[in-house]
C-alpha positions in Angstrom: 0.0 0.0 0.0 1.1 3.5 -0.6 2.4 5.3 2.5 0.5 8.3 4.0 3.5 10.4 3.1 2.9 9.9 -0.6 -0.9 10.0 -0.8 -3.6 10.5 1.9 -7.3 10.2 1.2 -9.1 13.0 3.0 -12.6 12.6 1.8 -14.8 9.7 0.6 -18.4 10.1 -0.4 -21.1 8.9 -2.9 -22.2 11.4 -5.5 -25.8 10.8 -6.5 -27.8 12.1 -9.6 -29.0 15.6 -9.1 -32.5 14.8 -10.3 -34.8 11.8 -10.3 -33.7 9.0 -12.5 -35.3 5.7 -13.7 -35.3 2.9 -11.1 -35.1 -0.2 -13.1 -33.0 -3.3 -13.8 -30.8 -3.0 -16.9 -29.9 -6.4 -18.3 -26.5 -6.8 -19.8 -26.0 -7.9 -23.3 -24.1 -11.1 -24.3 -21.2 -8.9 -25.4 -21.2 -7.2 -21.9 -21.2 -10.6 -20.2 -18.3 -11.9 -22.3 -16.3 -9.0 -20.9 -17.5 -9.1 -17.3 -14.5 -10.9 -15.8 -12.1 -8.4 -17.4 -13.0 -6.3 -14.4 -12.0 -2.6 -13.9 -10.0 -0.5 -16.3 -7.8 2.0 -14.4 -7.6 5.4 -16.3 -5.5 8.4 -15.3 -5.5 12.0 -16.4 -2.7 14.4 -15.2 -3.3 18.1 -15.1 -0.8 20.8 -14.6 -1.7 24.2 -13.1 -0.6 26.4 -16.0 -1.6 29.8 -14.6 -0.9 31.6 -11.4 -2.1 29.9 -8.2 -5.9 29.9 -7.9 -8.0 28.7 -5.1 -10.6 27.1 -7.4 -8.3 24.9 -9.4 -10.2 21.6 -9.6 -12.7 22.9 -7.1 -14.2 19.7 -5.5 -17.6 21.2 -5.0 -17.8 22.2 -8.7 -16.7 18.7 -9.7 -19.3 17.0 -7.5 -22.0 19.3 -8.8 -21.1 18.5 -12.4 -20.9 14.8 -11.7 -24.4 14.9 -10.1 -25.8 16.4 -13.3 -23.9 14.0 -15.5 -25.3 11.0 -13.5 -28.8 12.1 -14.5 -28.0 11.2 -18.1 -25.6 8.3 -17.2 -27.9 7.0 -14.4 -26.8 3.4 -14.6 -23.3 4.5 -13.3 -25.0 5.5 -10.0 -26.3 2.0 -9.7 -24.9 -1.4 -8.7 -24.3 -4.8 -10.3 -26.4 -7.6 -9.1 -27.3 -11.2 -10.1 -30.8 -11.5 -11.5 -33.1 -14.4 -10.8 -32.0 -16.2 -14.0 -28.4 -16.0 -12.8 -27.3 -13.3 -15.3 -25.5 -10.2 -14.2 -27.5 -7.0 -14.5 -27.3 -3.4 -13.4 -29.7 -2.3 -10.6 -30.3 1.4 -11.4 -31.0 2.3 -7.8 -29.3 5.8 -7.8 -27.1 4.9 -4.8 -24.3 7.0 -6.3 -20.8 6.9 -7.6 -17.8 6.7 -5.3 -15.8 10.0 -5.2 -12.5 10.3 -3.3 -10.4 13.3 -2.6 -6.7 12.9 -1.8 -3.6 15.0 -1.1 0.0 14.1 -2.1 3.4 15.5 -1.3 4.5 14.4 -4.8 4.5 16.5 -8.0 3.4 15.9 -11.5 7.0 15.9 -12.7 7.7 12.8 -10.5 5.7 10.8 -13.2 6.9 12.6 -16.3 7.4 9.3 -18.2 3.7 8.6 -17.8 4.4 4.8 -17.9 1.7 2.6 -16.4 2.7 0.9 -13.2 1.3 -0.8 -10.1 2.4 2.3 -8.1 0.4 4.7 -10.3 -2.7 2.6 -9.7 -2.1 2.3 -5.9 -1.5 6.0 -5.5 -4.1 7.7 -7.8 -6.9 5.2 -8.6 -9.7 4.1 -6.2 -9.1 0.8 -4.7 -12.2 -1.2 -5.5 -12.9 -4.8 -6.4 -15.8 -6.8 -7.9 -17.3 -7.3 -4.5 -18.1 -3.6 -4.3 -20.5 -4.1 -7.3 -19.6 -0.5 -8.4 -19.7 0.4 -12.1 -17.3 3.3 -11.7 -15.3 5.2 -9.1 -13.0 8.3 -9.2 -10.3 9.9 -7.1 -9.0 13.5 -7.4 -5.5 13.9 -6.0 -3.9 17.3 -5.4 -0.1 17.5 -5.8 2.1 19.9 -3.8 3.0 21.5 -7.1 -0.6 22.5 -7.6 -1.2 19.9 -10.3 -4.0 17.2 -10.2 -4.3 13.5 -11.0 -7.8 12.3 -11.9 -7.9 8.6 -11.5 -11.0 6.5 -12.5 -11.9 2.9 -12.7 -14.7 1.8 -15.1 -16.0 -1.8 -15.1 -15.8 -3.4 -18.5 -19.2 -5.2 -18.1 -20.8 -1.8 -18.0 -19.0 0.1 -20.8 -16.3 0.0 -23.5 -13.8 2.8 -24.1 -16.1 4.7 -26.4 -18.8 4.9 -23.7 -16.3 5.7 -21.0 -14.9 8.7 -22.8 -18.4 9.9 -23.7 -19.0 10.0 -19.9 -15.7 11.9 -19.3 -16.7 14.4 -22.0 -20.1 15.0 -20.5 -18.8 15.4 -16.9 -16.1 17.9 -18.0 -18.6 19.8 -20.1 -20.9 20.3 -17.1 -18.0 21.4 -15.0 -16.7 23.8 -17.6 -20.0 25.2 -18.9 -22.5 24.5 -16.2 -26.1 24.4 -17.4 -25.0 25.7 -20.8 -23.2 22.4 -21.5 -24.2 20.6 -24.7 -25.1 17.0 -23.8 -25.2 14.1 -26.2 -27.5 11.9 -24.2 -26.4 8.3 -24.0 -28.5 5.4 -25.3 -29.2 2.8 -22.6 -31.3 0.4 -24.7 -29.2 -2.8 -24.5 -32.0 -4.8 -26.0 -30.6 -3.5 -29.3 -28.0 -6.3 -29.0 -30.4 -9.2 -28.1 -30.0 -12.6 -29.6 -32.1 -13.2 -32.7 -35.0 -15.7 -32.8 -34.2 -18.2 -33.9 -30.5 -17.8 -32.8 -28.8 -18.6 -36.0 -25.0 -19.0 -35.9 -23.2 -18.9 -39.3 -19.9 -20.8 -39.0 -18.4 -18.8 -41.9 -19.2 -15.6 -40.1 -17.5 -16.9 -36.9 -14.3 -17.9 -38.6 -12.5 -14.8 -37.3 -14.5 -14.3 -34.1 -12.3 -14.9 -31.0 -14.6 -15.3 -28.0 -12.2 -17.2 -25.8 -8.8 -15.9 -24.7 -6.8 -18.6 -22.9 -5.0 -16.8 -20.1 -2.5 -18.4 -17.7 -0.6 -17.3 -14.7 2.6 -15.6 -16.1 5.9 -17.3 -15.7 8.9 -15.1 -15.4 8.9 -11.3 -15.1 6.8 -9.0 -17.2 7.7 -5.5 -18.0 6.0 -2.5 -19.4 7.6 -0.3 -22.1 6.5 2.6 -24.1 7.5 3.1 -27.8 6.8 6.2 -29.8 6.4 6.5 -33.5 6.6 10.0 -35.0 4.4 11.2 -37.8 7.1 10.7 -40.3 7.8 7.2 -39.1 4.1 6.4 -39.3 3.9 7.8 -42.8 6.7 5.6 -44.0 5.5 2.5 -42.2 2.1 2.9 -43.8 3.7 3.3 -47.2 5.6 0.1 -46.8 2.4 -1.6 -45.8 0.6 -0.6 -49.0 0.2 3.1 -48.9 -3.3 4.6 -49.4 -6.0 2.8 -47.5 -3.7 1.4 -44.8 -4.7 2.6 -41.4 -2.3 3.5 -38.6 -3.8 0.6 -36.6 -3.1 -2.0 -39.3 0.4 -0.8 -40.0 1.5 -0.5 -36.4 -0.1 -3.8 -35.4 1.7 -5.6 -38.3 5.0 -4.1 -37.3 4.5 -5.0 -33.6 3.4 -8.5 -34.5 6.4 -9.2 -36.7 8.8 -7.9 -34.1 7.1 -9.9 -31.4 7.5 -13.1 -33.4 11.1 -12.5 -34.0 12.0 -11.5 -30.5 10.2 -14.5 -29.0 11.8 -16.9 -31.5 8.6 -18.8 -32.0 8.9 -22.2 -33.8 8.4 -21.6 -37.5 5.4 -24.0 -37.7 3.6 -22.7 -34.6 0.4 -20.7 -34.9 0.6 -17.1 -33.8 -2.4 -14.7 -33.3 -2.9 -11.0 -33.4 -6.2 -10.4 -31.5 -8.0 -7.0 -31.5 -11.4 -5.6 -30.8 -13.5 -4.0 -33.6 -16.1 -1.3 -32.8 -19.4 -2.3 -34.5 -21.6 0.8 -33.7 -21.8 1.8 -37.3 -21.8 -1.7 -38.7 -25.0 -3.3 -37.4 -28.2 -3.0 -39.4 -29.7 -0.6 -38.4 -26.6 1.1 -36.9 -26.4 1.5 -33.2 -26.5 5.1 -32.0 -23.1 6.7 -31.6 -24.1 7.4 -28.0 -24.8 3.7 -27.3 -23.7 3.2 -23.7 -22.4 -0.3 -23.2 -20.0 -2.6 -25.0 -20.2 -2.5 -28.8 -17.1 -4.2 -29.9 -16.3 -7.7 -31.0 -13.0 -9.5 -30.6 -11.5 -10.9 -33.8 -8.1 -12.3 -34.7 -5.6 -12.9 -37.5 -3.9 -16.3 -37.1 -1.0 -17.5 -39.2 2.1 -19.6 -39.1 4.9 -17.8 -37.2 7.2 -18.1 -40.2 4.8 -16.1 -42.3 4.5 -13.3 -39.7 8.2 -13.3 -38.8 9.7 -13.3 -42.4 6.8 -12.1 -44.5 6.3 -8.6 -45.9 4.7 -6.1 -43.6 2.2 -5.4 -46.4 1.0 -9.0 -46.2 0.4 -8.8 -42.4 -1.3 -5.4 -42.6 -3.5 -6.7 -45.4 -4.6 -9.6 -43.3 -5.5 -7.2 -40.4 -7.4 -4.8 -42.7 -9.3 -7.7 -44.4 -10.3 -9.1 -41.0 -11.7 -5.8 -39.9 -13.5 -5.5 -43.3 -15.2 -8.8 -42.6 -16.9 -7.5 -39.4 -20.5 -7.0 -40.6 -24.0 -7.3 -39.2 -24.1 -11.0 -39.8 -20.9 -11.6 -37.9 -22.0 -9.5 -35.0 -25.4 -11.2 -34.6 -23.9 -14.7 -35.1 -21.4 -13.9 -32.3 -24.2 -12.7 -30.0 -26.3 -15.8 -30.8 -23.2 -18.0 -30.2 -22.5 -16.4 -26.8 -26.2 -16.8 -25.8 -26.0 -20.5 -26.4 -22.6 -20.9 -24.7 -22.6 -21.9 -21.0 -21.0 -19.6 -18.5 -18.6 -22.4 -17.5 -17.3 -22.8 -21.0 -14.4 -20.4 -20.2 -15.6 -17.6 -22.5 -15.2 -15.0 -19.8 -11.7 -13.5 -19.5 -9.9 -14.4 -16.3 -6.8 -12.9 -14.7 -3.5 -13.9 -16.2 -1.4 -13.4 -19.3 -1.8 -14.4 -23.0 0.1 -17.4 -24.4 3.5 -16.4 -25.7 2.3 -17.0 -29.3 -0.4 -14.3 -29.0 -0.6 -10.5 -28.9 -3.7 -8.4 -28.3 -3.8 -4.9 -29.6 -6.3 -2.4 -28.2 -6.5 0.9 -30.1 -7.6 4.2 -28.5 -6.6 6.1 -31.6 -9.3 8.5 -32.6 -11.0 8.6 -29.2 -11.4 11.9 -27.4 -8.8 11.1 -24.8 -7.7 14.7 -24.2 -11.1 16.3 -24.7 -11.6 16.4 -20.9 -11.4 20.0 -20.0 -13.1 20.6 -16.6 -12.6 24.4 -16.9 -8.9 24.5 -16.2 -7.4 23.3 -19.5 -6.9 19.9 -21.2 -4.9 17.2 -19.5 -1.1 17.1 -19.7 -1.3 13.3 -20.2 -3.9 10.6 -20.3 -2.9 7.0 -19.8 -3.8 3.5 -18.6 -2.7 3.6 -15.0 -1.5 -0.1 -15.0 -0.8 -2.6 -17.7 -0.1 -6.0 -16.2 -1.1 -8.6 -18.8 1.7 -10.0 -20.9 1.0 -9.7 -24.6 -1.3 -6.7 -24.4 -0.5 -3.6 -26.5 -2.4 -0.3 -26.3 -2.1 2.4 -29.1 -2.7 5.9 -27.8 -2.4 9.3 -29.5 0.3 11.3 -27.9 -1.9 14.4 -27.3 1.0 16.7 -28.4 -0.6 17.6 -31.7 2.4 16.3 -33.6 0.7 13.2 -35.1 2.8 10.8 -33.1 1.5 7.6 -31.4 2.5 6.1 -28.1 2.6 2.3 -27.9 2.2 0.8 -24.5 3.3 -2.8 -24.3 3.5 -5.4 -21.5 5.7 -8.3 -22.4 8.3 -10.7 -21.0 11.3 -8.9 -19.6 13.6 -11.5 -21.1 12.7 -10.5 -24.7 12.3 -6.7 -24.2 15.8 -5.7 -25.3 15.7 -7.8 -28.4 12.2 -6.5 -29.2 13.3 -2.9 -28.7 16.3 -3.5 -31.0 14.1 -4.9 -33.8 11.5 -2.3 -33.4 13.7 0.7 -33.7 16.1 -0.9 -36.2 13.2 -1.5 -38.6 11.8 2.0 -38.0 15.2 3.6 -38.7 15.7 1.7 -41.9 12.1 2.6 -43.0 12.8 6.3 -42.5 16.2 6.2 -44.2 14.8 4.3 -47.1 12.0 6.9 -47.5 14.2 10.0 -47.2 
């Protein structure tokens, strides 16, 4: 535990909706249930006090008032998880409130200038909650001695995906910044939009790329987190090598990471390696889900191939496989996956448990294009936004740098034993790409 000299919580309360809200049970979709055991995602925003000292910087009363207004629209977040009569997890929209902590620290923002996820960051600045609390979300505002602030939040994956979580942050910060003049894009809470079809048809061809089960195990050896940065020029060249026009940053970076990972791990040539990634299907279903759909609207798909093809093949080939897989995510695939999950038993191991990915696999989660830095509570945009902790081997997060320079930060958790070789391969290839272009 963090010592009192580092961080001391001085207030703990529940913030409730500022107006009456519906009191009902909100049943989770099959997609939500598939992600239930992922648990809480720890998010962290750092803010620096850019102007002269002011008494109202991150005024707690203002934050609570804005949060109360936000919870009127996002009323499930003031509720609790519970088990329904049929054994399924659901949200009890009871308005009990969202946990809100206030803390003080003798540390400064500059003590964490590398903004690398770590167990310490989570211990210090993110609320300590577990599944037994049945909370959907909790937040902690920590005031540094330098005048800066850390805003740490945990959001439960059964309740929301990243798109929904950042919609909440945008709304909360808008109420804090603009008060009653805030423009609110109201969330859609109708999770019946993702009900199984009747009859629940599952098309095998549609499921060929669906990856419902991730086999996690307790990690052997030491894992380490490292951050890699690709500049705008490096990304441009990387995408050119991967096929040029039509190749996304996600496809190009994932292809590069997958190849470096295969080589650094020295996988047997005939072994099967997988690049697993979620695809957002809000605009893909027929009819499309509202952009403001509040829940999980992503499906996990994968590219599987022999290690020799990934390790020694052209990056264009790997990027094309990733792009084609994303292109195959359509309405039929989404509903076949929902129907499949509805038929599967809870003990089939579809739910993700604690642990690490097999050494043959890599999972890439993209936050590119999300409004990560559009969280201005009145006192400016965040200095940095990050995942507070990354502790699952094989997981990679792609995050925009927030510097306005077009660069991308790549947060990777991997075996410490291969990290130096991976780093050598990663930057050697990037350098050769840039030199060949210019």
